[in-house]
N, C-alpha and C positions, 0 to 999 in steps of 0.2 A: 376816505375810508381805509385805504391801505396803510396810511400813517398810523391810524388807530390799531390796526391788526398788528403792525410791527411792534408797537409799544406793548400790546397785550401778550404777545408771544415772543419774548426776548431770546429764548433759547432755540427757536426753530430757524434753521438756515433758509434763506430766501434769495431767489434770483429774480429781479424785476426785469422783465423782457419787453422789448419794443417800447421802451420809455423815451418819449421825446423830451427835449430840453426843458420845457415848462413843467412836465411831470417830475423829472428828476430834481429840478431846482426846488419844487414844492416839497419834495421828500428828503431833502439833504440832511436835515437834523435826524430824522428817523433812520436813514440809512447809515450815516457816518457814526452814529452813536452805538451801532451794533457790530459785533465781531463777524458773524457769518452772514452778512447781507451784501448783495452785489447787484449792480445794474449792468446789463449788457449794453454795448455801444451801438447796436443796430439802428436805434432811432436818431442817432446823432449824424444825420446824413448831410447837413449843411449848416453853416459853412465849415471849411476844413479846420477851423480853430475850435470847433465844438468839443473835440476830445480834450484839448488843453483846458478848456473852461470846465468840463466835467471833472477832470483830474484836480483842478484847483478847488472845486466845490466839494467833491466827495472824497478825494484821495484815491490814488491808483489801487490801493488795497481793497477798494470797493467797486472796481470796474472789471469787466470781463469782455473779451471779444465775443461778439455775436453777429451773425450775418443778417438776420431778419429775413432769411430766405422765404420767398413767396410773397412777402409784403414789401421788401426793399431789395435793391440791387446789391449783391455781394460786393461789388466794386466800391460802393460807398464806404462800407466798413473797412475794407482793405486800404482804401485811400486815406482814411482817418488814421490808420495805423502806420502808414508809410510817410505821412506828412504831418508831423507834430513836433512839439518842443520837449517831449518826454525823454528822460534818460533811458539808456539801454535797459537798466534794471526795471524801471517803471513799465517799459514796453513789454518786457518778459512777464511781468505780473499780469498785465492785461491780456496778452496773447494766450498764456497757458497756465502760469503758476496759480492764479486764483482759482481757476477751474479745477486744476489738479488737487488743490487743497480741499475744496468743498466736496469733491467726489472721492476723496481718499486715495488719490493716485500719486501722491508725492514721492513714493518710493520707486515708481515705475518710469520716471522720466529721466 
């Protein structure tokens, strides 16, 4: 259903939260074909290569750090960010740049 909504509303920014790997892989074409659509990494809590796989599938320009607080342990998201094969620039995109862009904070960082 979300895939259809993403296609029907191409100009509405969207952040998909608490997406597990199977959810994100099923939405990859809907997310990666849009400019302002992101998935947070909070559902990628195992294995540690999940962030690398999500980056390969969606591109770092569509990923955002998310803790999943109250549903997931913050440490899982932090560990994904500390142990991955992403470049420093890609990590910056996921840690804060994508969030700053979607919330219009790019001048304040």
